[in-house]
C-alpha positions as CSV (number, residue, x, y, z in Angstrom):
1,M,-29.1,13.8,-29.3
2,L,-25.6,14.3,-27.9
3,T,-26.0,15.0,-24.2
4,R,-23.3,16.1,-21.8
5,R,-23.2,12.7,-20.1
6,R,-23.0,10.9,-23.4
7,M,-20.2,13.2,-24.4
8,L,-18.3,12.5,-21.2
9,Q,-18.8,8.7,-21.6
10,S,-17.7,8.5,-25.2
11,S,-14.8,10.9,-25.6
12,A,-11.5,9.3,-26.4
13,L,-9.3,11.0,-23.9
14,G,-6.7,8.3,-23.1
15,F,-6.8,6.5,-19.8
16,A,-9.1,9.0,-18.1
17,N,-12.0,7.3,-19.9
18,L,-11.2,4.2,-17.8
19,A,-11.8,6.1,-14.6
20,L,-15.0,7.8,-15.7
21,A,-17.4,5.3,-14.1
22,G,-15.8,5.8,-10.7
23,L,-15.6,9.5,-11.1
24,L,-19.3,9.8,-11.9
25,S,-20.2,8.2,-8.6
26,E,-18.3,10.7,-6.4
27,S,-20.4,13.1,-4.4
28,R,-17.5,15.1,-2.9
29,A,-15.3,17.6,-4.7
30,Q,-13.3,20.8,-4.4
31,P,-15.1,24.1,-4.8
32,V,-16.2,24.9,-8.4
33,G,-13.2,26.1,-10.4
34,A,-10.6,24.8,-8.0
35,N,-7.9,22.4,-9.1
36,P,-8.1,19.4,-6.6
37,L,-4.4,18.7,-7.2
38,A,-3.1,22.2,-6.8
39,P,-0.4,22.6,-4.2
40,R,-1.8,23.6,-0.8
41,A,-0.1,25.0,2.2
42,P,0.6,22.6,5.0
43,H,-0.7,23.2,8.6
44,F,2.9,24.2,9.7
45,P,6.3,24.4,8.1
46,A,7.2,21.0,6.6
47,K,10.5,19.1,6.6
48,A,9.4,16.7,3.8
49,K,7.8,17.5,0.5
50,R,7.3,13.9,-0.7
51,V,7.4,10.3,0.4
52,I,8.9,7.2,-1.2
53,F,7.6,4.0,0.4
54,L,9.6,0.8,-0.2
55,F,7.1,-1.9,0.7
56,M,8.4,-5.4,1.4
57,H,5.2,-7.5,0.9
58,G,5.0,-10.6,3.1
59,G,6.6,-9.4,6.4
60,P,10.4,-9.4,6.6
61,S,11.9,-11.0,9.6
62,Q,13.3,-8.4,12.0
63,V,15.6,-10.8,13.7
64,D,17.3,-11.7,10.4
65,T,17.7,-8.2,9.1
66,F,18.0,-5.2,11.4
67,D,17.2,-6.4,15.0
68,Y,20.2,-8.4,16.3
69,K,19.4,-10.6,19.3
70,P,22.4,-12.3,21.0
71,L,20.2,-14.3,23.3
72,L,18.3,-15.7,20.4
73,Q,21.6,-17.0,19.0
74,R,22.6,-18.4,22.4
75,D,19.3,-20.1,23.2
76,D,18.6,-21.6,19.8
77,G,16.3,-24.7,20.2
78,R,15.1,-23.8,23.7
79,P,11.5,-23.1,24.5
80,L,10.4,-19.5,24.4
81,P,10.7,-18.4,28.1
82,F,7.5,-16.3,28.2
83,A,3.9,-16.6,26.9
84,R,3.0,-16.3,23.2
85,P,0.3,-13.8,22.1
86,R,-3.3,-14.9,22.6
87,V,-3.9,-14.7,18.9
88,V,-1.4,-16.3,16.5
89,S,-1.5,-17.4,12.9
90,S,-0.3,-20.9,13.7
91,V,1.6,-22.9,16.2
92,T,5.4,-22.4,16.3
93,G,8.0,-24.4,18.2
94,N,11.2,-23.5,20.0
95,L,13.5,-20.5,19.5
96,L,15.2,-20.4,16.1
97,K,18.5,-18.4,15.8
98,S,19.2,-16.4,12.8
99,P,21.3,-18.2,10.2
100,F,23.0,-14.8,9.3
101,R,25.8,-13.0,10.9
102,F,25.3,-9.4,12.2
103,A,27.9,-6.7,12.4
104,Q,28.0,-3.0,13.4
105,H,28.3,-0.4,10.7
106,G,29.0,3.3,10.3
107,Q,29.8,5.8,12.9
108,S,26.5,5.0,14.5
109,G,27.5,1.4,15.0
110,Q,24.1,0.1,14.1
111,W,23.7,-3.7,13.8
112,V,22.8,-5.0,10.3
113,S,22.5,-8.5,9.0
114,E,25.0,-9.7,6.4
115,V,22.2,-10.0,3.9
116,F,22.1,-6.2,3.5
117,P,25.7,-5.1,2.9
118,H,24.8,-2.2,0.6
119,V,22.1,-0.8,2.9
120,A,24.6,-1.2,5.8
121,S,26.9,1.3,4.0
122,C,24.1,3.8,4.3
123,V,23.2,3.1,8.0
124,D,24.3,6.5,9.2
125,D,21.4,7.9,7.1
126,L,18.8,5.6,8.6
127,C,16.6,5.8,11.6
128,I,15.7,2.2,12.4
129,I,12.6,1.7,14.4
130,R,12.8,-1.6,16.2
131,S,9.6,-1.3,18.2
132,M,6.9,-1.3,15.5
133,H,3.7,-3.2,16.2
134,G,0.3,-3.6,14.5
135,S,-3.1,-5.1,15.3
136,N,-3.5,-7.9,12.7
137,S,-1.6,-11.1,12.1
138,R,-3.1,-11.8,8.7
139,H,-1.7,-10.4,5.5
140,G,-4.9,-8.9,4.2
141,G,-5.8,-7.0,7.4
142,A,-2.2,-6.0,8.1
143,L,-1.7,-4.6,4.6
144,L,-4.8,-2.5,4.9
145,E,-3.8,-1.3,8.3
146,L,-0.3,-0.3,7.1
147,H,-1.6,1.4,4.0
148,T,-4.9,2.9,5.2
149,G,-4.9,2.9,9.0
150,S,-7.8,0.4,9.2
151,D,-7.6,-3.4,9.1
152,T,-11.3,-4.0,8.9
153,F,-12.9,-1.3,6.6
154,V,-12.1,0.2,3.2
155,R,-10.5,3.6,3.9
156,P,-8.4,6.0,1.7
157,A,-4.8,5.0,1.4
158,M,-1.9,7.0,3.0
159,G,-0.9,8.4,-0.4
160,S,-4.5,9.5,-1.0
161,W,-4.6,11.4,2.3
162,I,-1.3,13.1,1.6
163,T,-2.3,14.2,-1.9
164,Y,-5.7,15.3,-0.5
165,G,-3.9,17.4,2.1
166,L,-1.1,18.9,0.0
167,G,-2.0,18.5,-3.6
168,T,1.0,17.8,-5.9
169,E,3.9,19.9,-7.2
170,N,3.6,18.8,-10.8
171,Q,0.3,19.4,-12.4
172,N,1.2,17.2,-15.4
173,L,1.5,14.0,-13.2
174,P,-0.7,12.3,-10.6
175,G,0.0,13.1,-7.0
176,F,0.1,9.4,-5.9
177,I,1.8,6.7,-8.0
178,T,2.3,3.1,-7.0
179,I,4.9,1.0,-9.0
180,C,4.1,-2.7,-9.5
181,P,1.6,-2.9,-6.7
182,T,0.4,-6.1,-5.2
183,L,-2.6,-7.9,-6.6
184,T,-3.4,-9.8,-3.4
185,H,-4.2,-9.1,0.3
186,G,-6.5,-6.2,-0.4
187,G,-5.2,-5.4,-3.8
188,V,-6.4,-2.1,-5.1
189,N,-7.8,-1.2,-1.7
190,N,-4.2,-0.6,-0.6
191,Y,-3.9,2.4,-2.9
192,A,-7.5,3.4,-3.4
193,S,-9.0,6.8,-2.5
194,A,-12.1,5.0,-1.1
195,F,-14.8,7.6,-0.3
196,M,-12.5,10.5,-1.4
197,P,-12.8,11.9,-4.9
198,A,-11.1,9.5,-7.4
199,I,-8.6,12.2,-8.4
200,Y,-6.7,11.1,-5.2
201,H,-6.7,7.4,-6.1
202,G,-3.2,6.0,-6.6
203,T,-2.2,5.6,-10.2
204,P,-0.8,2.1,-10.7
205,I,2.2,1.5,-13.0
206,G,2.2,-2.2,-13.8
207,N,1.5,-4.7,-11.1
208,A,3.1,-7.5,-9.2
209,A,2.8,-9.8,-12.2
210,T,4.5,-7.3,-14.5
211,S,8.3,-6.8,-14.8
212,S,9.2,-3.2,-14.1
213,E,10.6,-2.9,-17.6
214,R,7.1,-3.4,-19.0
215,A,5.4,-1.4,-16.3
216,T,4.1,1.9,-17.7
217,I,1.3,4.3,-17.1
218,P,-1.7,2.6,-18.8
219,F,-3.5,4.1,-21.7
220,I,-1.2,7.0,-21.9
221,A,-1.3,7.1,-25.7
222,G,-4.9,7.3,-26.8
223,P,-6.1,6.6,-30.4
224,T,-7.3,10.2,-30.9
225,P,-4.7,12.9,-32.0
226,R,-3.9,15.5,-29.4
227,G,-5.4,18.3,-31.4
228,I,-8.7,16.5,-31.6
229,Q,-8.6,15.7,-27.9
230,R,-8.0,19.3,-27.1
231,M,-11.0,20.3,-29.2
232,E,-13.1,17.7,-27.3
233,L,-12.0,19.0,-24.0
234,D,-12.7,22.6,-25.0
235,F,-16.2,21.5,-26.3
236,L,-16.9,19.9,-22.9
237,A,-15.8,23.1,-21.1
238,E,-18.1,25.2,-23.3
239,M,-21.1,22.9,-22.5
240,N,-20.2,23.0,-18.8
241,R,-20.1,26.8,-18.8
242,E,-23.5,26.9,-20.5
243,R,-24.9,24.5,-17.9
244,L,-23.4,26.4,-15.0
245,N,-25.0,29.6,-16.3
246,H,-28.4,28.0,-15.9
247,T,-28.1,25.7,-12.9
248,G,-25.3,27.2,-10.8
249,P,-22.2,25.6,-9.4
250,D,-21.6,21.8,-9.8
251,A,-18.5,21.0,-7.7
252,A,-18.6,17.3,-8.5
253,L,-18.6,17.9,-12.2
254,E,-15.6,20.2,-11.9
255,S,-13.7,17.5,-10.1
256,R,-14.5,15.0,-12.7
257,I,-13.4,17.1,-15.6
258,A,-10.1,17.8,-13.8
259,S,-9.2,14.1,-14.3
260,F,-9.6,14.6,-18.1
261,E,-7.4,17.6,-18.1
262,L,-4.7,15.7,-16.1
263,A,-4.9,12.8,-18.5
264,F,-4.4,15.1,-21.4
265,R,-1.3,16.8,-19.8
266,M,0.2,13.4,-18.8
267,Q,0.3,12.3,-22.4
268,A,3.0,14.8,-23.0
269,A,4.9,14.5,-19.7
270,A,4.8,10.8,-18.9
271,P,6.5,9.1,-21.9
272,E,9.7,11.0,-21.5
273,L,9.7,10.5,-17.7
274,Q,9.3,6.7,-18.1
275,D,12.2,6.6,-20.6
276,I,15.4,6.0,-18.5
277,S,17.8,5.9,-21.5
278,S,19.0,9.4,-20.5
279,E,20.3,8.1,-17.2
280,S,24.1,7.5,-17.2
281,R,25.6,4.0,-17.2
282,E,27.0,4.8,-13.7
283,T,23.6,5.7,-12.4
284,Q,21.9,2.6,-13.8
285,S,24.7,0.5,-12.3
286,L,24.2,2.2,-9.0
287,Y,20.7,0.9,-8.9
288,G,21.7,-2.6,-10.1
289,L,20.2,-2.4,-13.6
290,D,23.3,-4.1,-15.0
291,Q,22.7,-7.3,-13.0
292,D,19.9,-9.8,-13.5
293,R,19.0,-10.3,-9.8
294,T,18.7,-6.5,-9.1
295,R,17.4,-5.2,-12.4
296,N,13.7,-5.5,-11.8
297,F,13.6,-3.8,-8.4
298,G,16.4,-1.4,-9.3
299,R,14.3,0.0,-12.2
300,Q,11.4,0.5,-9.8
301,C,13.7,2.5,-7.4
302,L,15.1,4.5,-10.2
303,M,11.6,5.4,-11.5
304,A,10.7,6.4,-7.9
305,R,13.6,8.9,-7.9
306,R,12.6,10.3,-11.3
307,F,9.0,10.7,-10.1
308,A,10.2,12.3,-6.9
309,E,12.3,14.9,-8.6
310,R,9.4,15.8,-10.9
311,G,7.2,16.6,-7.9
312,V,5.0,13.5,-7.4
313,R,3.9,13.7,-3.8
314,F,3.8,10.0,-2.8
315,I,5.5,7.1,-4.6
316,Q,5.3,3.5,-3.6
317,V,7.6,0.7,-4.7
318,T,6.6,-2.9,-3.9
319,H,8.7,-6.0,-3.7
320,S,5.9,-8.5,-3.9
321,Y,5.1,-11.1,-2.6
322,K,8.3,-12.7,-1.4
323,W,8.9,-12.0,2.3
324,D,6.5,-14.6,3.8
325,Q,9.1,-17.2,5.0
326,H,7.1,-19.9,6.7
327,D,9.9,-22.2,5.5
328,Q,13.1,-22.0,3.5
329,L,14.0,-19.0,5.7
330,H,17.8,-19.2,5.1
331,R,17.5,-19.5,1.3
332,D,14.6,-17.0,0.7
333,V,15.6,-14.2,3.0
334,A,19.1,-14.2,1.4
335,N,17.6,-14.2,-2.1
336,N,15.0,-11.5,-1.3
337,A,17.7,-9.2,0.2
338,L,19.9,-9.8,-2.8
339,E,17.2,-8.5,-5.1
340,V,16.5,-5.2,-3.1
341,D,19.7,-4.4,-1.2
342,K,21.7,-2.7,-3.9
343,P,18.7,-0.8,-5.4
344,I,17.7,0.5,-2.0
345,A,21.2,1.7,-1.2
346,G,21.5,3.2,-4.7
347,L,18.2,5.1,-4.2
348,I,19.4,6.6,-0.9
349,K,22.8,7.5,-2.3
350,D,21.3,9.0,-5.5
351,L,18.8,11.1,-3.6
352,K,21.5,12.3,-1.3
353,R,23.9,13.4,-4.0
354,R,21.2,15.2,-5.8
355,G,20.1,17.1,-2.7
356,L,16.7,15.3,-2.8
357,L,17.1,13.4,0.5
358,E,16.8,16.7,2.3
359,D,13.1,17.0,1.6
360,T,12.2,13.4,0.5
361,L,11.2,10.9,3.2
362,V,12.1,7.3,2.5
363,V,10.2,4.6,4.4
364,W,11.1,0.9,4.3
365,G,9.2,-2.1,5.8
366,G,6.4,-4.7,5.6
367,E,3.0,-5.4,7.1
368,F,4.5,-7.2,10.1
369,G,7.5,-9.1,11.2
370,R,8.2,-12.8,12.0
371,T,8.4,-14.9,15.2
372,P,11.7,-15.7,16.8
373,T,10.3,-19.2,17.2
374,A,10.5,-21.8,14.5
375,Q,7.8,-22.9,12.2
376,G,8.8,-26.3,10.8
377,R,12.5,-26.7,10.5
378,D,13.4,-23.5,8.8
379,G,10.6,-20.9,8.9
380,R,9.0,-18.2,11.0
381,D,5.3,-17.3,11.4
382,H,3.7,-13.9,11.2
383,N,4.3,-11.5,14.1
384,P,2.6,-8.1,14.4
385,Q,3.7,-7.9,18.0
386,G,7.1,-6.5,17.3
387,F,9.1,-5.8,14.1
388,T,11.3,-3.3,12.4
389,M,10.8,-0.5,9.9
390,W,13.3,2.3,9.0
391,L,13.1,5.8,7.7
392,A,15.6,8.1,6.1
393,G,15.7,11.7,4.8
394,A,13.7,14.8,5.5
395,G,13.4,15.6,9.2
396,I,14.5,12.2,10.5
397,K,17.4,11.8,13.0
398,P,20.0,9.8,11.0
399,G,22.1,7.0,12.5
400,L,19.5,6.3,15.2
401,A,18.1,3.0,16.5
402,Y,14.8,3.8,18.2
403,G,12.8,1.5,20.5
404,A,13.5,-2.1,21.2
405,T,11.8,-5.5,21.2
406,D,12.4,-8.0,24.1
407,D,15.6,-10.1,24.3
408,Y,14.3,-12.5,21.7
409,G,12.6,-10.1,19.3
410,Y,9.0,-11.2,19.9
411,Y,7.2,-8.2,21.4
412,A,7.8,-4.4,21.0
413,Q,8.9,-3.4,24.5
414,D,10.6,0.0,24.7
415,D,9.2,3.2,23.0
416,K,6.5,1.2,21.1
417,V,5.4,2.6,17.7
418,H,2.0,1.6,16.3
419,F,1.1,2.0,12.6
420,H,-1.1,5.0,13.7
421,D,1.9,6.6,15.3
422,L,4.0,6.0,12.1
423,H,1.2,7.6,10.0
424,A,0.9,10.6,12.4
425,T,4.7,11.1,12.2
426,I,4.8,10.9,8.4
427,L,2.0,13.5,8.2
428,H,3.8,15.6,10.7
429,L,7.0,15.6,8.6
430,L,4.9,16.8,5.7
431,G,3.6,19.7,7.8
432,L,0.2,18.1,8.4
433,D,-1.5,17.7,11.8
434,H,-3.0,14.2,11.7
435,E,-5.9,15.3,13.9
436,R,-6.8,18.2,11.6
437,L,-6.5,16.3,8.3
438,T,-10.0,15.1,8.1
439,F,-12.6,14.2,5.4
440,R,-16.3,14.3,6.1
441,Y,-18.2,11.3,4.7
442,A,-21.6,9.8,5.7
443,G,-21.9,12.4,8.5
444,R,-18.5,11.6,10.1
445,D,-15.1,13.2,10.0
446,F,-12.5,10.5,9.1
447,R,-8.8,10.7,9.3
448,L,-5.8,8.4,8.5
449,T,-5.1,7.8,12.1
450,D,-8.8,7.3,13.1
451,V,-9.0,8.2,16.8
452,S,-5.4,7.2,17.7
453,G,-1.8,8.1,16.8
454,E,0.9,10.1,18.4
455,V,3.8,11.8,16.6
456,V,7.1,9.9,17.5
457,N,9.1,13.0,18.5
458,G,12.1,10.9,19.4
459,I,13.0,10.2,15.8
460,L,12.6,13.8,14.6
461,A,15.7,15.9,13.9
């Protein structure tokens, strides 16, 4: 006998079949008949409609990129003149100056390392936070804290929270997409919906082991013709209505079926969206697609813009896993920056000229920074005590350097910003009060910022 559950498990509906097992375990859902991805009003007027997160996996060194320290240059080779943190990843030696020159750029006069000449040309659009700090010196915990707000427990990712709070503007695409995500240091937990309904789970396009040219939405073309798929979905809907007439509302089932409908719609929308052949040669060059070193990350950034202009709520782009310079600092920081510098600047310029930067928030950074002291001859260790991230776009004060580390760049010192504060601020720009955006699970109201977090009003326009 063909039961409802057997029908759900066996229908060939593209990639949605892959997620069925997870969906069947969910106990929370929107009210019956509600679309869990439908756009929802924010708590208050928003400055941003969407977020593009440029994640530099490994922990870029702040003192070699955006946090110029003249005393570090002067005191190269001398002992650190104050105590190190009580908990460190490993032993480091004396102070190590940056091998790169810094210069001031733009009308704002912000200091930027020579490894980012293209981003430096956009510096008047950036708000550089030089006083970030986190709670964990290990990659796994730090990645989870950055992405989910917790370095010890599995929690919904930032993109899941945002999509849960606001829905998405395009009902033919997921609300949360992550392009070439990392496979390590938490892996899927960095973009998972955890205890939220699986409809808010990030949709991965490729992974860190896949070139962006081959990274596509998986299983988008199922073996069953669309007409047959439509008939299957309609048959499921008919069975559902019959059941609901006898048993009453089943909110969880309605949420599960929504994923099938989304998958069906995506099969028409996604292939064209992932085809960049319609982009002009000038635009592709702007992102560095005409150069070997920048082509891979440039394509990711271009795809992020295409998803953003089609209404995807949260898009993450990952440069993985290259920023962990325990040695070969001079060589590797220069190479890493070369791969991402032009694509990042191209993204900002392209968003700006299309009018998208006005309501798109761009966030750049890694899970922590690096020590100003040397590890070996030419390396730096992990440092969550003080590092740099920057934001650009909707609702952000442009051309601003906010906060500061100490004279050598070890500890966040002035106007400190924790990950919880960053999350609270991102939600605020999207019109969401981080204390009101909650999800009840196991008898507790959870939130992205847990029991902490303050909006960083000093960076708001």
